[in-house]
C-alpha positions as CSV (number, residue, x, y, z in Angstrom):
1,M,0.0,0.0,-0.1
2,T,1.4,3.3,-1.0
3,E,0.6,6.5,0.8
4,H,0.4,9.8,-0.9
5,A,0.6,13.1,0.7
6,P,-2.2,15.4,-0.1
7,S,-1.7,17.6,-3.0
8,V,-0.9,21.1,-1.9
9,Q,-0.7,23.9,-4.3
10,A,2.3,26.0,-3.5
11,S,1.9,29.8,-3.7
12,P,4.7,31.8,-4.9
13,A,6.8,33.1,-2.0
14,M,6.5,36.8,-1.3
15,S,9.8,38.7,-1.0
16,P,9.5,41.7,1.3
17,T,11.9,43.5,-1.0
18,A,9.7,43.1,-4.1
19,L,5.9,43.2,-3.5
20,T,3.1,44.1,-5.8
21,V,0.6,46.7,-4.7
22,A,-1.9,43.9,-4.1
23,Q,0.5,41.9,-2.0
24,L,1.6,44.9,0.1
25,A,-2.1,45.9,0.7
26,R,-2.9,42.4,1.7
27,L,0.0,42.1,4.0
28,L,-0.6,45.5,5.8
29,G,-4.4,45.2,5.7
30,L,-4.9,48.2,3.5
31,A,-7.1,48.8,0.6
32,E,-5.2,48.6,-2.7
33,Q,-6.4,52.0,-3.7
34,K,-4.7,53.5,-0.5
35,V,-1.4,52.0,-1.6
36,R,-1.9,53.3,-5.1
37,E,-2.5,56.7,-3.6
38,H,0.7,56.5,-1.6
39,V,2.6,55.6,-4.7
40,A,1.0,58.6,-6.5
41,D,2.1,60.7,-3.4
42,G,5.7,59.6,-3.8
43,A,6.0,56.2,-1.9
44,P,9.1,54.5,-3.3
45,V,8.6,52.0,-6.1
46,S,11.3,50.3,-8.2
47,A,11.5,50.6,-12.0
48,D,9.5,47.4,-12.4
49,G,6.7,48.5,-10.1
50,M,7.6,46.5,-7.2
51,I,7.6,47.9,-3.6
52,N,10.1,47.2,-0.9
53,L,8.3,46.8,2.4
54,V,11.1,48.4,4.5
55,H,11.5,51.4,2.1
56,Y,7.7,51.8,2.1
57,T,7.3,51.8,5.8
58,A,10.2,54.2,6.2
59,W,8.5,56.5,3.7
60,L,5.2,56.2,5.8
61,N,7.1,56.9,8.9
62,R,8.8,60.1,7.5
63,R,5.4,61.2,6.2
64,L,3.7,60.8,9.6
65,G,6.6,62.6,11.2
66,Q,6.2,65.6,8.9
67,R,2.4,65.7,9.9
68,D,3.3,65.7,13.5
69,G,5.7,68.6,13.0
70,D,3.1,70.8,11.3
């Protein structure tokens, strides 16, 4: 008798240095539109449209710091 492991469909691994808008939104619990607005407002995005989680959160932190200083 041969046992077979259940078939599990692997999802592509997410890299925190190269996330799509949808992946980042899902990861942070934000609406995709909000992330798109951030990108339009200057959030860092690579030439291929990918977002680095660390760079994005640093950008958000600076932006919040600027608001607090107003």
